[in-house]
NUVEXRO-489381 format. One record per residue (C-alpha): residue in three letters; x, y, z. Coordinates in steps of 0.1 Angstrom, whole numbers, m for minus. Layout:
<node><aa>ALA</aa><X>X</X><Y>Y</Y><Z>Z</Z></node>
...
END
This chain:
<node><aa>MET</aa><X>1108</X><Y>852</Y><Z>725</Z></node>
<node><aa>ALA</aa><X>1104</X><Y>859</Y><Z>762</Z></node>
<node><aa>PRO</aa><X>1075</X><Y>880</Y><Z>775</Z></node>
<node><aa>ALA</aa><X>1068</X><Y>918</Y><Z>771</Z></node>
<node><aa>ALA</aa><X>1069</X><Y>923</Y><Z>808</Z></node>
<node><aa>ASP</aa><X>1106</X><Y>918</Y><Z>812</Z></node>
<node><aa>ARG</aa><X>1124</X><Y>936</Y><Z>838</Z></node>
<node><aa>GLU</aa><X>1162</X><Y>955</Y><Z>838</Z></node>
<node><aa>GLY</aa><X>1185</X><Y>936</Y><Z>852</Z></node>
<node><aa>TYR</aa><X>1220</X><Y>933</Y><Z>863</Z></node>
<node><aa>TRP</aa><X>1234</X><Y>920</Y><Z>829</Z></node>
<node><aa>GLY</aa><X>1213</X><Y>954</Y><Z>814</Z></node>
<node><aa>PRO</aa><X>1193</X><Y>948</Y><Z>784</Z></node>
<node><aa>PRO</aa><X>1200</X><Y>913</Y><Z>765</Z></node>
<node><aa>THR</aa><X>1221</X><Y>915</Y><Z>730</Z></node>
<node><aa>SER</aa><X>1216</X><Y>872</Y><Z>725</Z></node>
<node><aa>THR</aa><X>1200</X><Y>862</Y><Z>691</Z></node>
<node><aa>LEU</aa><X>1174</X><Y>844</Y><Z>707</Z></node>
<node><aa>GLU</aa><X>1155</X><Y>845</Y><Z>743</Z></node>
<node><aa>TRP</aa><X>1133</X><Y>814</Y><Z>758</Z></node>
<node><aa>CYS</aa><X>1101</X><Y>815</Y><Z>771</Z></node>
<node><aa>GLU</aa><X>1112</X><Y>828</Y><Z>806</Z></node>
<node><aa>GLU</aa><X>1105</X><Y>859</Y><Z>819</Z></node>
<node><aa>ASN</aa><X>1139</X><Y>879</Y><Z>823</Z></node>
<node><aa>TYR</aa><X>1150</X><Y>888</Y><Z>856</Z></node>
<node><aa>ALA</aa><X>1118</X><Y>878</Y><Z>871</Z></node>
<node><aa>VAL</aa><X>1128</X><Y>858</Y><Z>902</Z></node>
<node><aa>SER</aa><X>1167</X><Y>878</Y><Z>908</Z></node>
<node><aa>TYR</aa><X>1177</X><Y>908</Y><Z>898</Z></node>
<node><aa>HIS</aa><X>1215</X><Y>892</Y><Z>888</Z></node>
<node><aa>ILE</aa><X>1199</X><Y>861</Y><Z>866</Z></node>
<node><aa>ALA</aa><X>1182</X><Y>865</Y><Z>836</Z></node>
<node><aa>GLU</aa><X>1167</X><Y>837</Y><Z>830</Z></node>
<node><aa>PHE</aa><X>1165</X><Y>823</Y><Z>867</Z></node>
<node><aa>TRP</aa><X>1151</X><Y>784</Y><Z>860</Z></node>
<node><aa>ASN</aa><X>1170</X><Y>779</Y><Z>827</Z></node>
<node><aa>THR</aa><X>1201</X><Y>789</Y><Z>848</Z></node>
<node><aa>VAL</aa><X>1194</X><Y>765</Y><Z>874</Z></node>
<node><aa>SER</aa><X>1185</X><Y>737</Y><Z>856</Z></node>
<node><aa>ASN</aa><X>1222</X><Y>739</Y><Z>841</Z></node>
<node><aa>LEU</aa><X>1238</X><Y>722</Y><Z>875</Z></node>
<node><aa>ILE</aa><X>1226</X><Y>687</Y><Z>864</Z></node>
<node><aa>PHE</aa><X>1252</X><Y>698</Y><Z>835</Z></node>
<node><aa>ILE</aa><X>1278</X><Y>708</Y><Z>856</Z></node>
<node><aa>LEU</aa><X>1278</X><Y>693</Y><Z>890</Z></node>
<node><aa>PRO</aa><X>1276</X><Y>650</Y><Z>880</Z></node>
<node><aa>PRO</aa><X>1303</X><Y>655</Y><Z>855</Z></node>
<node><aa>ILE</aa><X>1327</X><Y>675</Y><Z>876</Z></node>
<node><aa>TYR</aa><X>1319</X><Y>644</Y><Z>900</Z></node>
<node><aa>GLY</aa><X>1327</X><Y>621</Y><Z>870</Z></node>
<node><aa>ALA</aa><X>1356</X><Y>634</Y><Z>858</Z></node>
<node><aa>ILE</aa><X>1374</X><Y>632</Y><Z>894</Z></node>
<node><aa>GLN</aa><X>1364</X><Y>592</Y><Z>898</Z></node>
<node><aa>THR</aa><X>1371</X><Y>589</Y><Z>859</Z></node>
<node><aa>TYR</aa><X>1406</X><Y>604</Y><Z>873</Z></node>
<node><aa>LYS</aa><X>1410</X><Y>585</Y><Z>903</Z></node>
<node><aa>ASP</aa><X>1398</X><Y>554</Y><Z>890</Z></node>
<node><aa>GLY</aa><X>1429</X><Y>556</Y><Z>859</Z></node>
<node><aa>LEU</aa><X>1405</X><Y>550</Y><Z>833</Z></node>
<node><aa>GLU</aa><X>1410</X><Y>564</Y><Z>795</Z></node>
<node><aa>LYS</aa><X>1414</X><Y>602</Y><Z>786</Z></node>
<node><aa>ARG</aa><X>1386</X><Y>596</Y><Z>764</Z></node>
<node><aa>TYR</aa><X>1365</X><Y>593</Y><Z>791</Z></node>
<node><aa>LEU</aa><X>1377</X><Y>624</Y><Z>813</Z></node>
<node><aa>ALA</aa><X>1374</X><Y>647</Y><Z>779</Z></node>
<node><aa>ALA</aa><X>1340</X><Y>635</Y><Z>780</Z></node>
<node><aa>TYR</aa><X>1329</X><Y>645</Y><Z>812</Z></node>
<node><aa>LEU</aa><X>1346</X><Y>679</Y><Z>811</Z></node>
<node><aa>CYS</aa><X>1330</X><Y>686</Y><Z>779</Z></node>
<node><aa>LEU</aa><X>1296</X><Y>679</Y><Z>795</Z></node>
<node><aa>THR</aa><X>1312</X><Y>702</Y><Z>820</Z></node>
<node><aa>ALA</aa><X>1318</X><Y>729</Y><Z>796</Z></node>
<node><aa>VAL</aa><X>1284</X><Y>728</Y><Z>782</Z></node>
<node><aa>GLY</aa><X>1269</X><Y>731</Y><Z>815</Z></node>
<node><aa>LEU</aa><X>1291</X><Y>763</Y><Z>822</Z></node>
<node><aa>GLY</aa><X>1289</X><Y>777</Y><Z>791</Z></node>
<node><aa>SER</aa><X>1250</X><Y>774</Y><Z>790</Z></node>
<node><aa>TRP</aa><X>1246</X><Y>789</Y><Z>828</Z></node>
<node><aa>CYS</aa><X>1267</X><Y>820</Y><Z>820</Z></node>
<node><aa>PHE</aa><X>1244</X><Y>823</Y><Z>789</Z></node>
<node><aa>HIS</aa><X>1209</X><Y>822</Y><Z>806</Z></node>
<node><aa>MET</aa><X>1218</X><Y>842</Y><Z>837</Z></node>
<node><aa>THR</aa><X>1232</X><Y>867</Y><Z>811</Z></node>
<node><aa>LEU</aa><X>1212</X><Y>868</Y><Z>778</Z></node>
<node><aa>LYS</aa><X>1245</X><Y>882</Y><Z>764</Z></node>
<node><aa>TYR</aa><X>1258</X><Y>879</Y><Z>725</Z></node>
<node><aa>GLU</aa><X>1293</X><Y>867</Y><Z>739</Z></node>
<node><aa>MET</aa><X>1273</X><Y>839</Y><Z>765</Z></node>
<node><aa>GLN</aa><X>1252</X><Y>831</Y><Z>741</Z></node>
<node><aa>LEU</aa><X>1286</X><Y>817</Y><Z>719</Z></node>
<node><aa>LEU</aa><X>1298</X><Y>804</Y><Z>753</Z></node>
<node><aa>ASP</aa><X>1265</X><Y>781</Y><Z>752</Z></node>
<node><aa>GLU</aa><X>1269</X><Y>770</Y><Z>716</Z></node>
<node><aa>LEU</aa><X>1302</X><Y>763</Y><Z>708</Z></node>
<node><aa>PRO</aa><X>1307</X><Y>740</Y><Z>735</Z></node>
<node><aa>MET</aa><X>1280</X><Y>718</Y><Z>722</Z></node>
<node><aa>ILE</aa><X>1295</X><Y>717</Y><Z>689</Z></node>
<node><aa>TYR</aa><X>1333</X><Y>706</Y><Z>702</Z></node>
<node><aa>SER</aa><X>1314</X><Y>684</Y><Z>725</Z></node>
<node><aa>CYS</aa><X>1301</X><Y>667</Y><Z>698</Z></node>
<node><aa>CYS</aa><X>1331</X><Y>663</Y><Z>683</Z></node>
<node><aa>VAL</aa><X>1348</X><Y>647</Y><Z>712</Z></node>
<node><aa>PHE</aa><X>1319</X><Y>623</Y><Z>713</Z></node>
<node><aa>VAL</aa><X>1323</X><Y>608</Y><Z>683</Z></node>
<node><aa>TYR</aa><X>1361</X><Y>607</Y><Z>684</Z></node>
<node><aa>CYS</aa><X>1350</X><Y>588</Y><Z>715</Z></node>
<node><aa>LEU</aa><X>1329</X><Y>564</Y><Z>699</Z></node>
<node><aa>TYR</aa><X>1357</X><Y>560</Y><Z>671</Z></node>
<node><aa>GLU</aa><X>1376</X><Y>546</Y><Z>701</Z></node>
<node><aa>CYS</aa><X>1355</X><Y>519</Y><Z>709</Z></node>
<node><aa>PHE</aa><X>1363</X><Y>501</Y><Z>679</Z></node>
<node><aa>LYS</aa><X>1398</X><Y>506</Y><Z>672</Z></node>
<node><aa>TYR</aa><X>1428</X><Y>489</Y><Z>670</Z></node>
<node><aa>LYS</aa><X>1453</X><Y>489</Y><Z>701</Z></node>
<node><aa>ASN</aa><X>1476</X><Y>524</Y><Z>702</Z></node>
<node><aa>THR</aa><X>1467</X><Y>540</Y><Z>671</Z></node>
<node><aa>VAL</aa><X>1453</X><Y>572</Y><Z>663</Z></node>
<node><aa>ASN</aa><X>1434</X><Y>579</Y><Z>636</Z></node>
<node><aa>TYR</aa><X>1450</X><Y>611</Y><Z>623</Z></node>
<node><aa>PRO</aa><X>1421</X><Y>619</Y><Z>595</Z></node>
<node><aa>LEU</aa><X>1392</X><Y>617</Y><Z>616</Z></node>
<node><aa>LEU</aa><X>1409</X><Y>641</Y><Z>639</Z></node>
<node><aa>PHE</aa><X>1418</X><Y>666</Y><Z>613</Z></node>
<node><aa>LEU</aa><X>1382</X><Y>664</Y><Z>601</Z></node>
<node><aa>LEU</aa><X>1367</X><Y>669</Y><Z>635</Z></node>
<node><aa>ILE</aa><X>1390</X><Y>698</Y><Z>642</Z></node>
<node><aa>THR</aa><X>1385</X><Y>716</Y><Z>612</Z></node>
<node><aa>TYR</aa><X>1347</X><Y>716</Y><Z>615</Z></node>
<node><aa>SER</aa><X>1349</X><Y>727</Y><Z>650</Z></node>
<node><aa>PHE</aa><X>1374</X><Y>758</Y><Z>635</Z></node>
<node><aa>VAL</aa><X>1346</X><Y>765</Y><Z>606</Z></node>
<node><aa>VAL</aa><X>1323</X><Y>764</Y><Z>627</Z></node>
<node><aa>SER</aa><X>1336</X><Y>790</Y><Z>652</Z></node>
<node><aa>ILE</aa><X>1347</X><Y>809</Y><Z>624</Z></node>
<node><aa>VAL</aa><X>1311</X><Y>813</Y><Z>611</Z></node>
END
């Protein structure tokens, strides 16, 4: 739980179901948890660079998907820690679920036969993501 001395900030009072140990709006009036927000740059900038290089080098699409998933996790987490709003909390948590599903499929891709698609695994991962999103 956040310290009791939290300040009112640009985004108003937090509506998320959890808060971290950082004092809210202590560093900036516009960013609720400044250091948690800034620390997400490592999940945003290097994966963007990786996605660009993957595209330029013509690598398999699974690498591009993995980099873009990491970027989505970083952007969602950035938005959540910046605002501490419930909607942004979902934007933080759901991309983690989707990314893990993409990574599981990428792992399968390492051991598959050429030019095949594992439709049962795709169905299972998409169903899992959908159920988690609804719940």
